[in-house]
Each structure stands twice: as C-alpha cells, then as structure tokens.
N, C-alpha and C positions, 0 to 999 in steps of 0.2 A: 497566683491565678486570679484574674478579674472575675467578679461575680457575674452571674448570668443576667442578661437584660430581662425586663418584664416580658418582652415579646418571646424570647427564648423559653422562659419559664412557662408561659401560656402554651406554647407549642408542645412542650413536654407533657403538660397536664392533659391537653386535648387528645393527643394520640396515646396517652397512657404509658409513655416510655421515652427514653432518650435516644432510642434507636430509630433511625429514619427508614423504617421498613417499607418496601414497595407494596406490601400486602395491605397497607392501611387505606384501602379503597374498596368500593363495592364490586362484586364479581362481574356485573354487566359492563363495567368499564373495560374489563379484559376481553370479554367476548366481542364487544364493539371494535376494539383495536384489532383483534384477529381478523374481523370481517371488514375492516375499514382501511383508512390511510393514516397509520399512526405517526408518520413523519411529516405529514402535510401541515403547514403553518395555519393555525386557526386562532380565532378570538372567542373568548367566553366572557360573560359578565355576570356578576353577583348582584342580586337586588331582592327587595321584599315588596309584596303586593299590598299590604295593609298594616294597620297597627299604629299609624302616626309616626312622626319624625323620631329618629333614634340617635343617640350620642355614641361617638366612636372613641373608646378608651385606649385602644392600642394602635400602634403603627402596623397595620395589616400587611403592608409590603414586607416588613421585617419578619412577621409571623409566617407568611407564605415562603419566604426564603429559608426560614428555619425548618419548615416542614418538607423541604425538597427531598424526594425519596432517593435512596441509594439503589444499586442494582440488586436483583435477587440472588441469593446464594444457592448452592446445589440442593439443599434440603427443601428450601422454599419452592424452587423450580420443580422438583419432583412432586411435591404436594399439588402444585397447580396443574401439572401435566396429568396427574392421576384423575383430576376432576374436569379436565377439558379446558383449562384456562392458562396453559403454559405461555410464557413470554416468547414471542417470535424475535428474531434478530432485529427487525425494524422497531419493535416495541422497546427493546433494550437501548437501541440507538436514540430513540425519542427521549428517553429519560436523561440522556446526556446532553440534550439540546439547550439552546438559549431560551430565555423567556423575557417578556416585557410586561410592565405593570403601569396602570394609571389608577391610583387608589385615593379615595377621599381621605383627607389628612386626619391624623390623630388629634383629638380635641375639637372635632367639628360635628355638626349635625348633618344627618342624611335623611332625605325625604322619601316617602313612599314612591315606588317605581323608579327611583334614581339608581344608577349603578353605584354600588359600594366600591366595586373594583372591576376594572377591565383588564383581562390577562391575555397575552398573546404568546404563542410558542408552538412546538410540535403537537399535533392533535392529541395523542395519547397522554403526553406529559401534562398538558394543561387540563384536559378532561379528568385526569387522575385526581385532581384536587377537590372535586365537587363536594363531597360530603363533609370534608374537613372545613372547607370554606363556608358551607351553609351553617355549620356550628357556630360561626361568628355571631349569629343572631343572639346567642345567649349572653355573652359579655356586653353586647350593645344594649340589650334590654335591662340588664342589671345596672349598667352605668346610667341609663335614663332614669331608672327607678331611684337610684342614689341621689341624682341631681334634683329629683322631684321630692326628696325628703324621706324615702324609705330607708330604714336602718335594720329591720329584722327580716331574716330570710330563712326558709327551710331548704334543706338540700337532701337529695336522694342518696348521695354517697360522698365520700371524702374528696374525690376528685372534683365534684361539682362545688363543694364548699371551698376548695382551694381556688377555683376560678372566681368565685364571688369575692373572696378576700383579695385576690390579685387585682380585680377590677377596682375595688375600694382603694387600694394602694395607688393604682394608676390615676384614678379620678382625683384623688387628693393631691397628687403631684402636679397634675395639669392645673387644677384650680388654685394651688398655692402660687404657681408661677404666673398665671394669667387672670385668675380670679373672675371667670364668667359668673360663677355662683360659688361664693366662698364656703368651702366645706371644712376649712381648718377650724379646729375647736369643737367640732361635732363629736359626740361619743362614738367610739369605735363600732363598726358594724357587727351585729350579732348574727351568727350563722349556727343553726341547729341541724345536725345530721341525724336523719331518721331512716337509715338503710333498711332496717327490718320492716318498717311500715311500707316502704317502697316495694319490698319483696312480696309482702302480703297482698298489696294492690295488684301486682303483676299476676300473682297466682289466682286472684279473683277474676281477672280478665281472662285468663286461660280457661278456668272452669266454665265461664259463660260461653266462651267460644266452643269448647268441647261439647256443651249441650246443644249449641246451634248446629254443630256438625254431627250430631247423633253419636257422639263418642269417638268419631274418626278424626282425632286431633292431628294425626299425621298428614292430613290433606292441607293443613296450613303450613306456610313457611314465613320466616321473619324477614322483613325488609325495612327495619327502622333505623338504619344508619343515618339517614338524613334528619331524623328527629332527635338524635342524641345530643346531650350537652357536652359530653366528653366520653372517651373510650371506657373509663371505669364504670360509668352509668350503663353503657350498653352491654358491658360484660355481665353485669347483674341480670339484665333482661334475658340474655342468652343462657345464662346458667339456669334460670327458672324455666325457660322454654325447653331446654334439653331435658331437664328433670321430668317435665310433663309429657315428653314424647314428640316434641317438635325438633327435628334434627337438621333442618335446612335454613340457612341464613345468607343474606347478601353480604355480610361483613366477612371479608376474606381473612383478615388478620385474626379475628376471634374464632373463626372456624378452624384455623390452623392451631390456635392456642389451646382450645378446649375440646377439640375433636368433633366438630360438626361438618356439615357438607356445604360448601359454598355454591350458591346458585345465582344466576343472573342471565337475563335475556338481552334486550337492546333498549335504548332510550330514544327519545325524539331526535336527539342530535344525529343519530345514525341515519334516519330517514332524511333529515335536512341536508346532510353533506352529500347524499346521493341525488337530491333534487326531485325525487318522485317516489311514491310508495313502492312501486313495482321494482325499481332499481335497488332500493334498500333491502327489500325482501329477497331478491335473487342473490344479493351479496352475502347475506347471513346464511342463506341456504347452501350456496355453492362454495364458500370459503372456509366453513367449519364442518367437521364430520359429525358433530353433535346434532341432536334434534333441533331444527330451526324454530325460532319463535318470532311471530309477526306482531309488532305494535302498530296499530292501524289508525290512530286518531291524530296524527301529526297535521294533516291537511284537512280532510273531511272524512270522518269514519264511514259514513253511509255511501257516499258517492265515489270515494277514491279508495280508502283503506280496505274495506271489506272486499270489494270486487277485485282489487289487486292482490290481496292475500289469497283469495280463492284461485286466481289465475296462477300464482306462484305454486300453489298446491297441485293444480292440474298439470303443471309442467313436470312434476315428479310425483306421480300418484302413489308410489310405493313408500314414500318417505313420510314417516310419522312426524307431526309438527304440533306446535301450540300457538295459540293466539292470546295476546295480552290486552285485557280491557282496562282502560285508564281514565276515561272521561265520557261524558254524554249519557245517553239512555242505553244502559247496558242490557236491559231486557230486549229492546228492539234489535240491538246488535247481535245478541245471542240467538235470537229467532232467525236472523238472516243466515248465520253460520250453520245452524242445524238444518235449515232447508238445503243449503249447498252440500252439507255432509250427507244427507239422505239421498240427494239427487246423484251425487258423484261417488259415493262410497269412500269418503276421505277419512283418514285417521287423525282426529284433532283432539287435543287436550285444551282445556280452558283455564286461563289464569286470570282471576278477578282481583283487581287492585283499585286504588283511589279512594282512600278514606273509609275502608270497610270497618265495621264494628260487628258485634255479635248479632245485633238486630238485623242489620243489612245482610249479613251472611245467611241468616235463617230465611229471609225473604227471597234471596237469590236461590237458595237450596230448594225452596218450595216451587219457584218458577221453573228451575231446571228439571225438577222431577216431572212436572207437567209436560215438558218438551221431550222427555225421555232421554235426557243426557245421563249416561252412566256416572255414578258417584266417583268412581276411580279416575274419571276424566276431569273432575272439577277440583281446582286448587285455589287457595286464597292467600294472597300476599298481604300480611298484616304489618303495618309500619307504626304510625303514631298510636295505634290501639294498644301496643305493648310498651311504648316508651312515653309518649306525651300524656296519654289518658291517665295512667297510674302515677305520673310524676307528682312530686310534692310542690314543685314550683309552678306558678302560673305563667312563667316566662318561657314558654315553649316555642318551638319552631312554627307550630300551627298558628300561633297568635299573630305572627308576622307574615306567614306564608313565604319564607325565604327560599329563593330558587337560584340556580346557576345554569345559564343557558348559552348555547352556541349562538353566535350572532354573525360571524363571518368565517368562511372557509376559504383557504388560500390567501396568503399575505401579499404585500407589495412585491411586485416582480414575479409572482408565482405564474408559471406558464403551463400548468397542468391541463388536463383535458377540459376543465370547466373554467379555468382562470379564477380570479378573485370573485367570490360569490357571497353577497349578503343573504342571510337566511333568518327565518323566524319560525316559531311554533304557533299554530293557529288553535288547534284543539277543538273538541266538541263541547266544551264548557265555557261559559262567559267568564271573562276576567283572567284567563290563563294565557292570553297571547303575549309573546315576548317581543322585545325590540330587536331591530336588525342593524347591521353596520358595525360601527365601533363607538358606542355611546359613552359619553362622559358628562360631567356636570359643569356648567358655567353659571356663575352668579353675577347678574348685572349690577351696575353701580347703585340702582334703586332697590336692590335686594331680590328682584325677580329671579327665580331659579329656572334654568333651561336644561333640558336633557338634549345636549347637542351631539355633534359628531366630532371625533378626533380630527383636528385640522380645519374644522369649519370656522371661517372668519366672520364671526358675529359682530355686528355694529349696533350701537344703542343710541337712542335719541339723546341729544345734548352732549354726545361724546363720552369720554371716560373709558377706562379699561375694565374688562370683566375680572373677577377674582375667584379663586378657588383655594385660597390659602386656609390655614388653620384658624378656627374661631368662627365668629359670626353668630347671630341670634338663631334661636330655634325657628324653623319654618312654620308659618301659620297658614300658608296657602299651597295648593297642589303645584307641582312643578309643571312647566310647559314644554311640550315637544318643540324643538327648533324646526325651522322650515326644511332643513336638510334631512333631519330625522323623520319628519312626516313624509317627505318625498321618497325616501328609501323604503319606508314601510309600505307606502302605496305601490311602489314599483314591485316589491316582493309579492304583494297581494295579487296584483294583476298577472304577474308571471306564474305564480303557483296556483291561484284560484280563479283566474280569469275565465276559465271554461265553465265555472259554476254560475248559476243564476242566483246571485246574492245581492 
C-alpha cells in the first residue's frame, strides 16, 4: 500500500477522521439546500480580505477532492430528520455530481482579495465545502510564518499540532525542490501542545458570557465552525460549551458525535440565488416546515431587508419566525423590527451575530431591555469568541477574514428561470462586498496581478503571455480588478441596488 499524500493526510486531520461524512458541514447549508436549488450549477470562490500575501503549502485541489463527502447512512439521516435537516433526494443527487476547480498552485503566493480557489458544481455540493475550505487559512498562515523565519509554535490540541508539522514538511519539500527560500538545514519546527490551557481559556470566555446574559447561558448558541483550525480543536470547544449549558451548535458532525442540537438558518448565498430579499424569504418560509429565519443584510438591510422581512411575516401572520442580525447598525435594525412587531402583533425571535463578545452582548442586552424585547426572544450566535479568542495561536481565521462566497448561479448552458446570473453580497458593513462572476488570478509579465474572469482574454503592453504557474515572488502591491471583473461588479450593483440612492 502506498503512503498517503500530504494532501490526504491534511484532509484527514482537518475533518478529524478518515470518514468522508456528509455531516461535516454547518447546519445552515442543509436548510438552505432544502429551501433552494441543490442541483443547480453554481460557482463559489474562496478568498481572504486582509492580513497580507500568504503562501500556499498544499495542492488545495487535491485536498478538496479528498474531502468529497459520501452519502448519508440511515442513522445519520434519522438524526438529521429529527432536527429538521434531512437530506432531500435532490440533495443526495447533488453530492454525486461533478465539480470543477481553478486553484492557485501549491508553492505560490496569494494576495488579499484574490480567489484562492474557484469551485463549480451542483449548488449544495459546492456550498457544502465552505467551512472546511475556510480552514485552509491556517496552513497558509503557518507556511507564511515558516518562510518568514518562525520556528516555535503553540497549539491548542494535537490535531492543530499535526497540521503545523505537516505544513513544515510540505514547505521543506517545496523549498528543497525549487528553493524560493532555502529551509533545508534549519532546525526542526518546535510545536508545544497546551490543550488544558485552551480549555481554561474557553471556560473563561463562557463565564464572561454567562455574566453578560445574567446567568441565562442557554440563550447563546455556538457557530464557530468557520473559525476552527481543525475538527479536533472545535470538538474541545463544544465539549466545554456543552458542559456549561450551551447545547446548540452549527457543527452538524460534532452535534451528532457528542449529543448536541444542530442549528442553522440561511446565509447570504440563499438571498443571492433568489435575486431579491423577498424571494429568498418566501422560499425559506414556504419550503421548510420549521420556523423560518430571515437574514436581511445581503443587499441593503434598512431599505430592502427589513421591509421585505416584515412583508414575508405579514403574508403568514400566525407563523413564528426569527431574524438574523449580521452586519451594520444592529441597534437601529432592532428598533425597526420592534416597531413592526408592536404595530402588527408579529411573533419574532432575534438572533444576534457578527463578531459578538461578552461586552457587546451586554450592550445589546441593555438596549433590548429598553425596547421591551423579552429575554426569551433574544439569542446570540457566538463564533470566534469561543474559538479564535481563546486560541493559543495568533494565526486565526479572524486575522485574514477568510470567506467563501457564491459568485455565479446557473452554469454554462443553464436554462432555468433566471439563466446564468452573476451575484455578489453587498452587506451593511464596509469591506464585506464580494466579487461576482468567475474570478481567477492572472499575473502579467511585469508581475502585476489581476483578478480577472475565467475566459477573459487579457492583453498586456509589449506583448507576452500571462502566467499563473507555481512560484513567483511574494506580492508587494494590491491586486487589480480586470476590466471585465469591474464591469460585472457594476452590472450587478445597478441590477440589485439601482433603485437605491447611493
């Protein structure tokens, strides 16, 4: 038997198992597929917003292929159905579909805002990968630190330590063969595991949150899957959360493994594929029997999201629902909803997310008290607060703001009711806009880096061919949007927000 590749070994460490379980995804991916178009061909891209250029130590295409999920078994399907997240026949078929990749090569540098990977395939299948793909930020940061001379690392668990050592092995192999910065002869990397210190830090975070919630810790739920470095690290987080009285998590696999409740609403991609807030709200309301939840900041929270959410509620007044706060001025947003609730007698629960910590929770609690919002209707999704904040490593997802975004729905030749449609998230917070179309990276002969479109025929002064092969120097300047990428973004903006005075 041949030894496993570095990429297969990383995939196994990342998901904490050699089993390609379909549960290794957040619950909201399942609810969106139930309320969406799971077999529609779509493109998603992986990128980071800040932190400077990063080095790629693995062949991420091979990692993604190694992570490909199998179909759910009877016990898994029973668990999912019991909590309202059962696989539909279309979701099962989507997992058996084809997929395409355009991935920045192993041994290359990737710049801020650039796509690390562009992935195409059936909607549910490609969307399923999000949190595992976002975790790629950790080996990229470790590889960058190694190349810049770091040799001592702290790890929160053995899985995290294994990733660090694997990155060291990968970078040494790359540098030995191509020598961009010779690491051969350097002392072996030193990794110290301090799991108990990590657990103490998590417990400290939980105590602070419990105080902010006046002892009602059950009103918090855990959504830190996107912040994890590996599944072993997230398991520790959830063990401590469960012990403290937090029983809800977005991590379906660990909910199944350790006896927690999987929870998830919808993401921005759901609103984007439906083209307008009201269409997405009606879909999640009418296609799932569970309580619908409305995420209202995809386009413009105040002028589109909130009015359309209220409209969806008025169309089915007896239906209890929730609204998810994810960016912008959440106090103003809550004030608008409470006015509508008082005026129309609506049954609304409030889910507060987007970088909450104990201080921000206490502030929102005080504000909601003044508005008369019942405590049992206020819930807080805590992500990086339980994972990144107590982490022993500085190389967290928050440092790069790594994200995975839908950029095109409907593929070539798609003849659905909307055809091929470029999409993007706008958000109520600056810096969170995503790219549309099918973005890739093209490097000009003079080293200028462009975020172009797949198939865009770029030409350069003086001739010469663009390159995107392995290697090349670390970028020192921001990447430039190509003419086609800019045009697609502006076309999306005019289509989606042209009615706003912006």
